[in-house]
C-alpha positions as CSV (number, residue, x, y, z in Angstrom):
1,X,4.0,21.7,16.5
2,X,5.6,18.3,15.5
3,X,6.0,17.5,11.8
4,X,6.3,14.3,9.9
5,X,5.6,10.8,11.0
6,X,5.4,11.7,14.8
7,X,2.9,14.5,14.2
8,X,0.7,11.8,12.3
9,X,1.0,9.2,14.9
10,X,0.2,11.8,17.5
11,X,-2.8,13.1,15.6
12,X,-4.2,9.6,15.3
13,X,-3.3,8.7,18.9
14,X,-1.2,5.7,17.8
15,X,0.7,3.7,20.3
16,X,4.2,2.1,20.0
17,X,3.6,-1.6,19.2
18,X,6.2,-4.2,18.3
19,X,5.5,-6.0,14.9
20,X,5.9,-9.4,16.7
21,X,2.8,-8.7,18.7
22,X,0.5,-8.9,15.6
23,X,-0.5,-12.1,13.9
24,X,0.8,-12.8,10.3
25,X,-2.7,-12.2,9.0
26,X,-2.7,-8.8,10.7
27,X,0.6,-7.8,9.2
28,X,-0.5,-9.0,5.8
29,X,-3.7,-6.8,6.0
30,X,-1.4,-3.8,6.6
31,X,1.0,-4.9,4.1
32,X,-1.8,-5.0,1.4
33,X,-2.7,-1.4,2.2
34,X,0.9,-0.3,1.6
35,X,1.2,-2.2,-1.5
36,X,-2.1,-0.9,-2.9
37,X,-0.8,2.8,-2.0
38,X,2.4,2.0,-3.9
39,X,0.5,0.8,-7.0
40,X,-1.9,3.9,-6.8
41,X,1.0,6.3,-6.7
42,X,2.4,4.2,-9.8
43,X,-0.9,4.6,-11.6
44,X,-1.2,8.4,-10.9
45,X,2.4,8.9,-11.9
46,X,1.4,7.7,-15.4
47,X,-0.7,10.9,-16.0
48,X,-4.1,12.4,-15.1
49,X,-7.1,10.2,-16.0
50,X,-10.7,9.5,-14.8
51,X,-11.0,8.2,-11.3
52,X,-12.8,5.1,-12.6
53,X,-9.9,4.3,-15.0
54,X,-7.4,4.7,-12.2
55,X,-9.6,2.4,-10.0
56,X,-9.5,-0.2,-12.8
57,X,-5.8,-0.1,-13.4
58,X,-5.1,-0.3,-9.7
59,X,-7.5,-3.1,-9.2
60,X,-5.8,-5.2,-11.9
61,X,-2.4,-4.7,-10.5
62,X,-3.2,-5.4,-7.0
63,X,-4.9,-8.6,-7.4
64,X,-3.1,-11.8,-6.4
65,X,-2.3,-13.1,-9.9
66,X,-0.8,-9.8,-10.9
67,X,1.3,-9.8,-7.7
68,X,2.6,-13.1,-8.5
69,X,3.5,-12.2,-12.1
70,X,5.2,-8.9,-10.8
71,X,7.2,-10.9,-8.3
72,X,8.5,-13.5,-10.8
73,X,9.0,-10.9,-13.5
74,X,11.4,-8.9,-11.2
75,X,13.5,-12.0,-10.4
76,X,14.2,-12.7,-14.1
């Protein structure tokens, strides 16, 4: 039995595809999901709380104006 990413890809029947085969909008779509997962992990790392509160905190951090703020804040 395979473990890790290969097992995940096999279980979902994912084929190998080059990133250049996707449009910029398609890449942005998957990038948004990766970003949201990172933010959800950050929110959960701050401690246990009600799911509704986690959702509200996550939603506030993934909206566009928050992403711009985080981007410029990190550069300074």
